C-alpha positions, 0 to 999 in steps of 0.5 A: 574600129572595135569589132565584136564578133559573135561566137555560137557555142555548141555542146551537149546539155547537162554534162557540159553546163560548167564548161559552156559557162566558162566559154561564155565568160571567156568570150565576154572577157575578150569583148565579144558576143556569145550565142547558143541555144541552151534554152532550147531543147533539141527536139523538132525540125523548126527548132533546128531551123532556128539553130541554123539561123543563129549559126548563119548570123554568127561569125565563129562556130565553137564546139565543146566536145565531151563524152556524150553524143547528144539527142538524135534527130529522127530523120538524119539519125545524127545528133543535133550537135553533129548536125550543127557542126556539119552545118557550120562547116557547110556554110564555111563559117570559121569552126574550132573545137575544144575537146575534153581530154581523157583525164578531164573526162575521168574527173567528171565521171568521178564527180557526176557519174559514168552514165551522165558523162559518157555516151550510153545509147550511141557509142559508135556514132559518138566515136565516128563523130569524135574522129571527124572532129579531131581531124579538124582544128581542135584544142584538147583541154584538161579543165575550165581554164584551158577552155578559156585560154583556148578561146582567147588564143583561137579568137585572136587567130581567127580575127587576124585570119578571116574577114569577119563581119562582126558588130561595130560599136556605135557612139552610144558606148554607155548603152553598149556597156550596159547591154553587155552587163545585162547580157552577162547577168542573164547568162549567169541566171541562165546557168543557175536555172540550168543547174536547177533543171539538172538537179530536178532531172536528177531527182526525177531519175533518183528512183532508178538510181536509188541505193539499196545498201551498197548497191544501186537498183540496176546493180541488184537487178543484174546480180539477182538475174545472174544468181540461180537457185536449184529447187529440188524436184520433190518440191516442184512435183517435176521430173527434174530440179527447177532452176530459177534466178534470185530475182524471179524467186524474190518476186514469186515468194515476196508475200510469203517472205513478208509473213516470215519463215520459221525453222521449226519444220521438218528438214524435208519441208519446202519452208525449211529448204528456203530458210536454210538454203535460199534465205541466207542469200537475201539476208546478205543484202539486208533484204531479209532478217533473222529474229529469235522467237520469244520463249523458244530456240526457233527463229524466223526470217522475214522481209526487211524495210529495205527488201520491201522497198526494193520490191516496191521499186520492181512493182513501180517499174512493172518488173514483178510479172514472171513466167513461172 
């Protein structure tokens, strides 16, 4: 009998689209049936029950583990991927995992970005889960071909070792072949849609990842917060000099710097202090520019389009309110 087994594929979502597609193709190539819940976004208890039902109806559970922990289910405080894995084990379903090795993760980081490939929110939970997975049957992989090789060899071992229920082909062979072809086409379309969804998500997140010169928005905020200026007390009418970070200073003086600061004042003037001692810092980021005034040796420093864009981003994210 030509028995076809159903393999449930579990993984995190946007970071492993290509790896999951490689697994689907390998399972189909081996003559078996892939199953997965990539069209369902993890998010509520009813969907989790649906996922469990799919696992119950599958012969083998396969985990692809990358560098992400995944969306956390509120009640258990575990990721949906971990809950799926633990459920399969509890039901004594044959389980195996392919684990992306460090060199492969590095390649993905270089192509997709560190934040998209590695766990940012729950690193301790990810570490604990990975250690648990590594204690079971696993295959470490370094590319998509390794995933496909691991699937072929492991499925052959499982078929020989376990009494799997599987699916028996009926006499309508042509109908079955056509069904598999249709299934393959649908999976390819699904993969294309997933890539389009990922692209749209990247576009939605572009504002927080937008580059301002050589730095991202988040990098600039961090740099500006760590840079401090000491404003002499004679300008603040306080007993001691005032310390303010570069981000707060930029926000507080933005409208002032849009108009521009000229170096024709006295050395004791506050504008002259900003012109010579503060403004050059922002000029180095192309947030301010220095221009020569016509018919004079004086100069003016004012905000550039890049500086205005950065302020607009701060305002969009509700970061333009300061205490002083």
